[in-house]
N, C-alpha and C positions, 0 to 999 in steps of 0.2 A: 583168968584165962578160961577157967572151967565154965564160967557164966556165959561167955560168948559162944562157945561151941555146944552149949546145952540145948535141950529140946524145948525149953520154955519159950525161947524167942522165936522158934520156928512155928509154933502153933498160931501166932498172930499172922504170919505170912500165909499159912494154909487157909486160914479163915478169909483173909482178903482175896486170895486166889479163888477160892470156892464162890465167894460173893460175885466176883467178876464173871466166872463161868456161868453161874445161875442167871445173872443179868443178861449176858450175851444170849443164852438159850431162850430166855423170856422175850427178848427183842426179836429174835428170829421167829418165834412162834407168833408174835403179834403181827409182824410184817407179812408172814404167810397167810394169816387169817384175813388181814385187810386186802391182800391181793386176791384171794379166793372170793371175797365178798364183792369186789368190783367186777371180777370175771363173771360171777353169777348174775349180777345186774345187767351186764352187757349181753349175756346169753338170753336172759329173760326178754330184753328189748328186741333182740333179733327174732326170737320165737314169736312174740306178739306181732311183729311186722310180717312175718311169714304167714301167720294165721289170717291177717287182714288181706294179704295178697291171695291166699287160697280161697277166701270167701268171694273175692271178685272173680276169680277164675271159675268157681263153681256156679256163681250166678250167671256168668256168661254161658256156661254149658247148659244150664237149666232153661235159658231163654229169658231171664229177667233183664239182662243187658242186651239190647238190640241195636240195630243200626240207626234207629230213630232216637233213642234216649241215652246213648253212651256218652255224649258230650257233657251232660249235666248230671251224670250218675254220682260221681264222687269228686269232692273238691280237693282232697289231699293228693290225689294222684291224677296224672294226665293219661287218659285212655285213648288209644288210637285204634280205630276199626279198619280192617283191611279185608278185601275179598278178591281172591283169584280162584285157582282151582280148590283152594281151601278158604274157609272163613276163620278169622282170628282177631285177637286183640293183643295190643302191646301196652303194658302198663309202665308208665315212666314217672319219675320224680327227680327234679333237679337235673334234667337231661341225662339221667341214667336209666337204662332199661332194667326194670325189676322183675318183670314176668312177661312171658310170651306164651299164649295159649292158641292152639290151632285145632279146628275140627273139620271133619268132612262127613256130612250126612249123620250128625249126632254121634259120631265116633271120634274120640280124642286121638289126634295124630301127633300132637306135640305139646308138652308142658315143660317149659324151660325157665329156670330161675336165672336172673342176671346178676348184676352187681348188688352188693348190700351196703 
């Protein structure tokens, strides 16, 4: 009877319990690391896309994109030119508006990002 209630049998239980706790914490750390890695890749992709859109907007404001050459300027995006009281461009991809830039006499009046 003394053998069953003794502490020698409990040490095996503690070792198995601690191994399970360490395994669970390791799994949690691994899953959090993988999630952060995928989130970092997504953020990097969005940042690179925003840089390319900003480049198109800056080239429109500097005069490199004009009403004559806007249709064959970039093949990845559809650029729509409009002129009313303001001159501007709308940058689209897959029927989603990504960027709208308007200017009036070389002054920026609007720079709006759309869907991503």
